[in-house]
CHARMM internal coordinates of N, CA and C (Angstrom, degrees):
IC EDIT
DIST 1 N 1 CA 1.4448
DIST 1 CA 1 C 1.5259
ANGL 1 N 1 CA 1 C 108.09
DIST 1 C 2 N 1.2948
ANGL 1 CA 1 C 2 N 117.30
DIHE 1 N 1 CA 1 C 2 N 111.16
DIST 2 N 2 CA 1.4524
ANGL 1 C 2 N 2 CA 122.72
DIHE 1 CA 1 C 2 N 2 CA -179.96
DIST 2 CA 2 C 1.5266
ANGL 2 N 2 CA 2 C 108.47
DIHE 1 C 2 N 2 CA 2 C -104.95
DIST 2 C 3 N 1.3449
ANGL 2 CA 2 C 3 N 116.22
DIHE 2 N 2 CA 2 C 3 N 101.74
DIST 3 N 3 CA 1.4578
ANGL 2 C 3 N 3 CA 120.23
DIHE 2 CA 2 C 3 N 3 CA -177.52
DIST 3 CA 3 C 1.5242
ANGL 3 N 3 CA 3 C 112.56
DIHE 2 C 3 N 3 CA 3 C -107.07
DIST 3 C 4 N 1.3196
ANGL 3 CA 3 C 4 N 117.05
DIHE 3 N 3 CA 3 C 4 N 8.87
DIST 4 N 4 CA 1.4559
ANGL 3 C 4 N 4 CA 120.93
DIHE 3 CA 3 C 4 N 4 CA -178.56
DIST 4 CA 4 C 1.5259
ANGL 4 N 4 CA 4 C 110.62
DIHE 3 C 4 N 4 CA 4 C -73.45
DIST 4 C 5 N 1.3473
ANGL 4 CA 4 C 5 N 116.41
DIHE 4 N 4 CA 4 C 5 N 136.90
DIST 5 N 5 CA 1.4667
ANGL 4 C 5 N 5 CA 118.42
DIHE 4 CA 4 C 5 N 5 CA 176.85
DIST 5 CA 5 C 1.5297
ANGL 5 N 5 CA 5 C 112.44
DIHE 4 C 5 N 5 CA 5 C -76.01
DIST 5 C 6 N 1.3299
ANGL 5 CA 5 C 6 N 117.21
DIHE 5 N 5 CA 5 C 6 N -8.72
DIST 6 N 6 CA 1.4642
ANGL 5 C 6 N 6 CA 120.71
DIHE 5 CA 5 C 6 N 6 CA -179.94
DIST 6 CA 6 C 1.5258
ANGL 6 N 6 CA 6 C 108.43
DIHE 5 C 6 N 6 CA 6 C -83.75
DIST 6 C 7 N 1.3043
ANGL 6 CA 6 C 7 N 115.63
DIHE 6 N 6 CA 6 C 7 N 121.80
DIST 7 N 7 CA 1.4614
ANGL 6 C 7 N 7 CA 119.97
DIHE 6 CA 6 C 7 N 7 CA 179.98
DIST 7 CA 7 C 1.5214
ANGL 7 N 7 CA 7 C 112.18
DIHE 6 C 7 N 7 CA 7 C -100.16
DIST 7 C 8 N 1.3440
ANGL 7 CA 7 C 8 N 116.89
DIHE 7 N 7 CA 7 C 8 N -23.80
DIST 8 N 8 CA 1.4545
ANGL 7 C 8 N 8 CA 120.18
DIHE 7 CA 7 C 8 N 8 CA -177.71
DIST 8 CA 8 C 1.5219
ANGL 8 N 8 CA 8 C 109.31
DIHE 7 C 8 N 8 CA 8 C -151.92
DIST 8 C 9 N 1.3400
ANGL 8 CA 8 C 9 N 116.19
DIHE 8 N 8 CA 8 C 9 N 147.40
DIST 9 N 9 CA 1.4614
ANGL 8 C 9 N 9 CA 121.11
DIHE 8 CA 8 C 9 N 9 CA 177.66
DIST 9 CA 9 C 1.5190
ANGL 9 N 9 CA 9 C 111.86
DIHE 8 C 9 N 9 CA 9 C -92.70
DIST 9 C 10 N 1.3304
ANGL 9 CA 9 C 10 N 117.61
DIHE 9 N 9 CA 9 C 10 N 1.64
DIST 10 N 10 CA 1.4553
ANGL 9 C 10 N 10 CA 120.25
DIHE 9 CA 9 C 10 N 10 CA 178.59
DIST 10 CA 10 C 1.5134
ANGL 10 N 10 CA 10 C 109.87
DIHE 9 C 10 N 10 CA 10 C -66.74
DIST 10 C 11 N 1.3208
ANGL 10 CA 10 C 11 N 116.30
DIHE 10 N 10 CA 10 C 11 N 133.64
DIST 11 N 11 CA 1.4519
ANGL 10 C 11 N 11 CA 121.00
DIHE 10 CA 10 C 11 N 11 CA -179.81
DIST 11 CA 11 C 1.5184
ANGL 11 N 11 CA 11 C 113.41
DIHE 10 C 11 N 11 CA 11 C 86.22
DIST 11 C 12 N 1.3318
ANGL 11 CA 11 C 12 N 117.23
DIHE 11 N 11 CA 11 C 12 N -0.58
DIST 12 N 12 CA 1.4660
ANGL 11 C 12 N 12 CA 119.64
DIHE 11 CA 11 C 12 N 12 CA 178.66
DIST 12 CA 12 C 1.5280
ANGL 12 N 12 CA 12 C 108.85
DIHE 11 C 12 N 12 CA 12 C -68.89
DIST 12 C 13 N 1.3164
ANGL 12 CA 12 C 13 N 115.76
DIHE 12 N 12 CA 12 C 13 N 141.42
DIST 13 N 13 CA 1.4550
ANGL 12 C 13 N 13 CA 120.87
DIHE 12 CA 12 C 13 N 13 CA -178.67
DIST 13 CA 13 C 1.5152
ANGL 13 N 13 CA 13 C 109.92
DIHE 12 C 13 N 13 CA 13 C -132.94
DIST 13 C 14 N 1.3087
ANGL 13 CA 13 C 14 N 115.90
DIHE 13 N 13 CA 13 C 14 N 156.80
DIST 14 N 14 CA 1.4629
ANGL 13 C 14 N 14 CA 122.40
DIHE 13 CA 13 C 14 N 14 CA 173.41
DIST 14 CA 14 C 1.5239
ANGL 14 N 14 CA 14 C 107.40
DIHE 13 C 14 N 14 CA 14 C -121.27
DIST 14 C 15 N 1.2993
ANGL 14 CA 14 C 15 N 116.49
DIHE 14 N 14 CA 14 C 15 N 137.71
DIST 15 N 15 CA 1.4537
ANGL 14 C 15 N 15 CA 121.61
DIHE 14 CA 14 C 15 N 15 CA 179.27
DIST 15 CA 15 C 1.5240
ANGL 15 N 15 CA 15 C 107.84
DIHE 14 C 15 N 15 CA 15 C -115.40
DIST 15 C 16 N 1.3187
ANGL 15 CA 15 C 16 N 116.50
DIHE 15 N 15 CA 15 C 16 N 115.82
DIST 16 N 16 CA 1.4514
ANGL 15 C 16 N 16 CA 122.30
DIHE 15 CA 15 C 16 N 16 CA 178.43
DIST 16 CA 16 C 1.5267
ANGL 16 N 16 CA 16 C 107.02
DIHE 15 C 16 N 16 CA 16 C -103.02
DIST 16 C 17 N 1.3035
ANGL 16 CA 16 C 17 N 116.08
DIHE 16 N 16 CA 16 C 17 N 98.15
DIST 17 N 17 CA 1.4533
ANGL 16 C 17 N 17 CA 122.25
DIHE 16 CA 16 C 17 N 17 CA -171.57
DIST 17 CA 17 C 1.5212
ANGL 17 N 17 CA 17 C 113.22
DIHE 16 C 17 N 17 CA 17 C -59.63
DIST 17 C 18 N 1.3281
ANGL 17 CA 17 C 18 N 117.54
DIHE 17 N 17 CA 17 C 18 N -42.90
DIST 18 N 18 CA 1.4600
ANGL 17 C 18 N 18 CA 120.80
DIHE 17 CA 17 C 18 N 18 CA -173.94
DIST 18 CA 18 C 1.5283
ANGL 18 N 18 CA 18 C 112.84
DIHE 17 C 18 N 18 CA 18 C -106.34
DIST 18 C 19 N 1.3159
ANGL 18 CA 18 C 19 N 118.05
DIHE 18 N 18 CA 18 C 19 N 16.01
DIST 19 N 19 CA 1.4596
ANGL 18 C 19 N 19 CA 120.61
DIHE 18 CA 18 C 19 N 19 CA -175.86
DIST 19 CA 19 C 1.5277
ANGL 19 N 19 CA 19 C 112.42
DIHE 18 C 19 N 19 CA 19 C -62.75
DIST 19 C 20 N 1.3240
ANGL 19 CA 19 C 20 N 117.51
DIHE 19 N 19 CA 19 C 20 N -29.21
DIST 20 N 20 CA 1.4625
ANGL 19 C 20 N 20 CA 120.18
DIHE 19 CA 19 C 20 N 20 CA -177.80
DIST 20 CA 20 C 1.5271
ANGL 20 N 20 CA 20 C 112.21
DIHE 19 C 20 N 20 CA 20 C -99.73
DIST 20 C 21 N 1.3176
ANGL 20 CA 20 C 21 N 117.46
DIHE 20 N 20 CA 20 C 21 N 11.02
DIST 21 N 21 CA 1.4660
ANGL 20 C 21 N 21 CA 121.96
DIHE 20 CA 20 C 21 N 21 CA -179.13
DIST 21 CA 21 C 1.5256
ANGL 21 N 21 CA 21 C 109.36
DIHE 20 C 21 N 21 CA 21 C -126.29
DIST 21 C 22 N 1.3266
ANGL 21 CA 21 C 22 N 117.90
DIHE 21 N 21 CA 21 C 22 N 83.16
DIST 22 N 22 CA 1.4627
ANGL 21 C 22 N 22 CA 120.05
DIHE 21 CA 21 C 22 N 22 CA -175.94
DIST 22 CA 22 C 1.5302
ANGL 22 N 22 CA 22 C 113.57
DIHE 21 C 22 N 22 CA 22 C -63.31
DIST 22 C 23 N 1.3204
ANGL 22 CA 22 C 23 N 118.33
DIHE 22 N 22 CA 22 C 23 N -27.17
DIST 23 N 23 CA 1.4637
ANGL 22 C 23 N 23 CA 120.38
DIHE 22 CA 22 C 23 N 23 CA 179.91
DIST 23 CA 23 C 1.5295
ANGL 23 N 23 CA 23 C 110.71
DIHE 22 C 23 N 23 CA 23 C -63.22
DIST 23 C 24 N 1.3188
ANGL 23 CA 23 C 24 N 117.25
DIHE 23 N 23 CA 23 C 24 N -39.31
DIST 24 N 24 CA 1.4633
ANGL 23 C 24 N 24 CA 120.59
DIHE 23 CA 23 C 24 N 24 CA 179.38
DIST 24 CA 24 C 1.5224
ANGL 24 N 24 CA 24 C 110.34
DIHE 23 C 24 N 24 CA 24 C -70.40
DIST 24 C 25 N 1.3325
ANGL 24 CA 24 C 25 N 117.28
DIHE 24 N 24 CA 24 C 25 N -38.48
DIST 25 N 25 CA 1.4572
ANGL 24 C 25 N 25 CA 120.24
DIHE 24 CA 24 C 25 N 25 CA 176.80
DIST 25 CA 25 C 1.5261
ANGL 25 N 25 CA 25 C 110.80
DIHE 24 C 25 N 25 CA 25 C -62.71
DIST 25 C 26 N 1.3164
ANGL 25 CA 25 C 26 N 117.12
DIHE 25 N 25 CA 25 C 26 N -41.36
DIST 26 N 26 CA 1.4659
ANGL 25 C 26 N 26 CA 121.29
DIHE 25 CA 25 C 26 N 26 CA 177.94
DIST 26 CA 26 C 1.5320
ANGL 26 N 26 CA 26 C 109.89
DIHE 25 C 26 N 26 CA 26 C -65.42
DIST 26 C 27 N 1.3353
ANGL 26 CA 26 C 27 N 116.99
DIHE 26 N 26 CA 26 C 27 N -40.35
DIST 27 N 27 CA 1.4578
ANGL 26 C 27 N 27 CA 120.84
DIHE 26 CA 26 C 27 N 27 CA 177.15
DIST 27 CA 27 C 1.5259
ANGL 27 N 27 CA 27 C 111.05
DIHE 26 C 27 N 27 CA 27 C -60.26
DIST 27 C 28 N 1.3239
ANGL 27 CA 27 C 28 N 117.39
DIHE 27 N 27 CA 27 C 28 N -45.78
DIST 28 N 28 CA 1.4592
ANGL 27 C 28 N 28 CA 120.91
DIHE 27 CA 27 C 28 N 28 CA 177.99
DIST 28 CA 28 C 1.5271
ANGL 28 N 28 CA 28 C 110.89
DIHE 27 C 28 N 28 CA 28 C -62.31
DIST 28 C 29 N 1.3201
ANGL 28 CA 28 C 29 N 116.84
DIHE 28 N 28 CA 28 C 29 N -41.22
DIST 29 N 29 CA 1.4578
ANGL 28 C 29 N 29 CA 120.49
DIHE 28 CA 28 C 29 N 29 CA 178.93
DIST 29 CA 29 C 1.5257
ANGL 29 N 29 CA 29 C 110.61
DIHE 28 C 29 N 29 CA 29 C -62.97
DIST 29 C 30 N 1.3227
ANGL 29 CA 29 C 30 N 117.28
DIHE 29 N 29 CA 29 C 30 N -46.68
DIST 30 N 30 CA 1.4647
ANGL 29 C 30 N 30 CA 120.62
DIHE 29 CA 29 C 30 N 30 CA 179.91
DIST 30 CA 30 C 1.5285
ANGL 30 N 30 CA 30 C 110.95
DIHE 29 C 30 N 30 CA 30 C -64.41
DIST 30 C 31 N 1.3073
ANGL 30 CA 30 C 31 N 117.22
DIHE 30 N 30 CA 30 C 31 N -37.61
DIST 31 N 31 CA 1.4574
ANGL 30 C 31 N 31 CA 120.56
DIHE 30 CA 30 C 31 N 31 CA 176.98
DIST 31 CA 31 C 1.5332
ANGL 31 N 31 CA 31 C 110.92
DIHE 30 C 31 N 31 CA 31 C -63.81
DIST 31 C 32 N 1.3078
ANGL 31 CA 31 C 32 N 117.14
DIHE 31 N 31 CA 31 C 32 N -43.17
DIST 32 N 32 CA 1.4637
ANGL 31 C 32 N 32 CA 121.10
DIHE 31 CA 31 C 32 N 32 CA 178.20
DIST 32 CA 32 C 1.5255
ANGL 32 N 32 CA 32 C 111.19
DIHE 31 C 32 N 32 CA 32 C -64.00
DIST 32 C 33 N 1.3358
ANGL 32 CA 32 C 33 N 116.94
DIHE 32 N 32 CA 32 C 33 N -40.99
DIST 33 N 33 CA 1.4654
ANGL 32 C 33 N 33 CA 121.06
DIHE 32 CA 32 C 33 N 33 CA 178.39
DIST 33 CA 33 C 1.5273
ANGL 33 N 33 CA 33 C 110.05
DIHE 32 C 33 N 33 CA 33 C -65.21
DIST 33 C 34 N 1.3256
ANGL 33 CA 33 C 34 N 117.32
DIHE 33 N 33 CA 33 C 34 N -42.11
DIST 34 N 34 CA 1.4691
ANGL 33 C 34 N 34 CA 121.07
DIHE 33 CA 33 C 34 N 34 CA 179.59
DIST 34 CA 34 C 1.5268
ANGL 34 N 34 CA 34 C 111.07
DIHE 33 C 34 N 34 CA 34 C -64.06
DIST 34 C 35 N 1.3094
ANGL 34 CA 34 C 35 N 117.62
DIHE 34 N 34 CA 34 C 35 N -41.99
DIST 35 N 35 CA 1.4595
ANGL 34 C 35 N 35 CA 120.96
DIHE 34 CA 34 C 35 N 35 CA 178.86
DIST 35 CA 35 C 1.5250
ANGL 35 N 35 CA 35 C 110.41
DIHE 34 C 35 N 35 CA 35 C -64.73
DIST 35 C 36 N 1.3251
ANGL 35 CA 35 C 36 N 116.74
DIHE 35 N 35 CA 35 C 36 N -43.90
DIST 36 N 36 CA 1.4553
ANGL 35 C 36 N 36 CA 120.69
DIHE 35 CA 35 C 36 N 36 CA 179.53
DIST 36 CA 36 C 1.5201
ANGL 36 N 36 CA 36 C 111.33
DIHE 35 C 36 N 36 CA 36 C -63.86
DIST 36 C 37 N 1.3340
ANGL 36 CA 36 C 37 N 117.04
DIHE 36 N 36 CA 36 C 37 N -47.78
DIST 37 N 37 CA 1.4596
ANGL 36 C 37 N 37 CA 120.90
DIHE 36 CA 36 C 37 N 37 CA 179.78
DIST 37 CA 37 C 1.5301
ANGL 37 N 37 CA 37 C 110.34
DIHE 36 C 37 N 37 CA 37 C -63.54
DIST 37 C 38 N 1.3209
ANGL 37 CA 37 C 38 N 117.56
DIHE 37 N 37 CA 37 C 38 N -41.54
DIST 38 N 38 CA 1.4615
ANGL 37 C 38 N 38 CA 120.71
DIHE 37 CA 37 C 38 N 38 CA 178.53
DIST 38 CA 38 C 1.5124
ANGL 38 N 38 CA 38 C 112.09
DIHE 37 C 38 N 38 CA 38 C -61.64
DIST 38 C 39 N 1.3068
ANGL 38 CA 38 C 39 N 116.64
DIHE 38 N 38 CA 38 C 39 N -41.36
DIST 39 N 39 CA 1.4570
ANGL 38 C 39 N 39 CA 120.56
DIHE 38 CA 38 C 39 N 39 CA 178.16
DIST 39 CA 39 C 1.5226
ANGL 39 N 39 CA 39 C 111.31
DIHE 38 C 39 N 39 CA 39 C -62.89
DIST 39 C 40 N 1.3267
ANGL 39 CA 39 C 40 N 116.64
DIHE 39 N 39 CA 39 C 40 N -43.54
DIST 40 N 40 CA 1.4630
ANGL 39 C 40 N 40 CA 120.72
DIHE 39 CA 39 C 40 N 40 CA 179.55
DIST 40 CA 40 C 1.5252
ANGL 40 N 40 CA 40 C 110.66
DIHE 39 C 40 N 40 CA 40 C -64.75
DIST 40 C 41 N 1.3269
ANGL 40 CA 40 C 41 N 117.13
DIHE 40 N 40 CA 40 C 41 N -43.35
DIST 41 N 41 CA 1.4718
ANGL 40 C 41 N 41 CA 120.88
DIHE 40 CA 40 C 41 N 41 CA -178.97
DIST 41 CA 41 C 1.5269
ANGL 41 N 41 CA 41 C 110.38
DIHE 40 C 41 N 41 CA 41 C -65.97
DIST 41 C 42 N 1.3186
ANGL 41 CA 41 C 42 N 117.71
DIHE 41 N 41 CA 41 C 42 N -45.90
DIST 42 N 42 CA 1.4619
ANGL 41 C 42 N 42 CA 120.62
DIHE 41 CA 41 C 42 N 42 CA 179.69
DIST 42 CA 42 C 1.5271
ANGL 42 N 42 CA 42 C 110.62
DIHE 41 C 42 N 42 CA 42 C -62.52
DIST 42 C 43 N 1.3298
ANGL 42 CA 42 C 43 N 117.47
DIHE 42 N 42 CA 42 C 43 N -40.80
DIST 43 N 43 CA 1.4658
ANGL 42 C 43 N 43 CA 120.87
DIHE 42 CA 42 C 43 N 43 CA 178.38
DIST 43 CA 43 C 1.5293
ANGL 43 N 43 CA 43 C 110.87
DIHE 42 C 43 N 43 CA 43 C -64.53
DIST 43 C 44 N 1.3279
ANGL 43 CA 43 C 44 N 117.20
DIHE 43 N 43 CA 43 C 44 N -40.40
DIST 44 N 44 CA 1.4620
ANGL 43 C 44 N 44 CA 120.61
DIHE 43 CA 43 C 44 N 44 CA 179.81
DIST 44 CA 44 C 1.5265
ANGL 44 N 44 CA 44 C 110.85
DIHE 43 C 44 N 44 CA 44 C -65.63
DIST 44 C 45 N 1.3212
ANGL 44 CA 44 C 45 N 117.28
DIHE 44 N 44 CA 44 C 45 N -42.15
DIST 45 N 45 CA 1.4740
ANGL 44 C 45 N 45 CA 120.81
DIHE 44 CA 44 C 45 N 45 CA 178.42
DIST 45 CA 45 C 1.5248
ANGL 45 N 45 CA 45 C 109.79
DIHE 44 C 45 N 45 CA 45 C -63.75
DIST 45 C 46 N 1.3172
ANGL 45 CA 45 C 46 N 116.34
DIHE 45 N 45 CA 45 C 46 N -43.49
DIST 46 N 46 CA 1.4649
ANGL 45 C 46 N 46 CA 119.83
DIHE 45 CA 45 C 46 N 46 CA 179.08
DIST 46 CA 46 C 1.5217
ANGL 46 N 46 CA 46 C 111.16
DIHE 45 C 46 N 46 CA 46 C -62.43
DIST 46 C 47 N 1.3166
ANGL 46 CA 46 C 47 N 117.63
DIHE 46 N 46 CA 46 C 47 N -45.47
DIST 47 N 47 CA 1.4612
ANGL 46 C 47 N 47 CA 121.13
DIHE 46 CA 46 C 47 N 47 CA 179.93
DIST 47 CA 47 C 1.5291
ANGL 47 N 47 CA 47 C 111.41
DIHE 46 C 47 N 47 CA 47 C -63.26
DIST 47 C 48 N 1.3180
ANGL 47 CA 47 C 48 N 116.69
DIHE 47 N 47 CA 47 C 48 N -40.46
DIST 48 N 48 CA 1.4640
ANGL 47 C 48 N 48 CA 120.38
DIHE 47 CA 47 C 48 N 48 CA 178.90
DIST 48 CA 48 C 1.5221
ANGL 48 N 48 CA 48 C 110.19
DIHE 47 C 48 N 48 CA 48 C -63.40
DIST 48 C 49 N 1.3247
ANGL 48 CA 48 C 49 N 116.67
DIHE 48 N 48 CA 48 C 49 N -43.26
DIST 49 N 49 CA 1.4649
ANGL 48 C 49 N 49 CA 121.31
DIHE 48 CA 48 C 49 N 49 CA 178.70
DIST 49 CA 49 C 1.5343
ANGL 49 N 49 CA 49 C 110.71
DIHE 48 C 49 N 49 CA 49 C -64.75
DIST 49 C 50 N 1.3422
ANGL 49 CA 49 C 50 N 116.44
DIHE 49 N 49 CA 49 C 50 N -45.51
DIST 50 N 50 CA 1.4545
ANGL 49 C 50 N 50 CA 120.57
DIHE 49 CA 49 C 50 N 50 CA -179.09
DIST 50 CA 50 C 1.5284
ANGL 50 N 50 CA 50 C 111.12
DIHE 49 C 50 N 50 CA 50 C -64.63
DIST 50 C 51 N 1.3110
ANGL 50 CA 50 C 51 N 118.10
DIHE 50 N 50 CA 50 C 51 N -38.93
DIST 51 N 51 CA 1.4628
ANGL 50 C 51 N 51 CA 122.16
DIHE 50 CA 50 C 51 N 51 CA -179.90
DIST 51 CA 51 C 1.5237
ANGL 51 N 51 CA 51 C 110.62
DIHE 50 C 51 N 51 CA 51 C -68.22
DIST 51 C 52 N 1.3334
ANGL 51 CA 51 C 52 N 117.82
DIHE 51 N 51 CA 51 C 52 N -39.76
DIST 52 N 52 CA 1.4626
ANGL 51 C 52 N 52 CA 120.33
DIHE 51 CA 51 C 52 N 52 CA -176.86
DIST 52 CA 52 C 1.5283
ANGL 52 N 52 CA 52 C 111.86
DIHE 51 C 52 N 52 CA 52 C -74.41
DIST 52 C 53 N 1.3119
ANGL 52 CA 52 C 53 N 118.46
DIHE 52 N 52 CA 52 C 53 N -22.22
DIST 53 N 53 CA 1.4678
ANGL 52 C 53 N 53 CA 120.62
DIHE 52 CA 52 C 53 N 53 CA -179.76
DIST 53 CA 53 C 1.5250
ANGL 53 N 53 CA 53 C 112.46
DIHE 52 C 53 N 53 CA 53 C -86.28
DIST 53 C 54 N 1.3333
ANGL 53 CA 53 C 54 N 118.49
DIHE 53 N 53 CA 53 C 54 N -4.88
DIST 54 N 54 CA 1.4748
ANGL 53 C 54 N 54 CA 120.35
DIHE 53 CA 53 C 54 N 54 CA 178.91
DIST 54 CA 54 C 1.4805
ANGL 54 N 54 CA 54 C 109.31
DIHE 53 C 54 N 54 CA 54 C -113.10
END
COOR INIT
IC SEED 1 N 1 CA 1 C
IC BUILD
């Protein structure tokens, strides 16, 4: 059952908005790393607190 409205991939394009701006890509990467590290640190502090109170 082919219910896709796309009949052909000819003429398909991809637009990479920040591909020519490495500073923005680095900013996004650093932001993602900071969020990940912050989540891990906050979880570790919470677990340590929860473990010590029981």
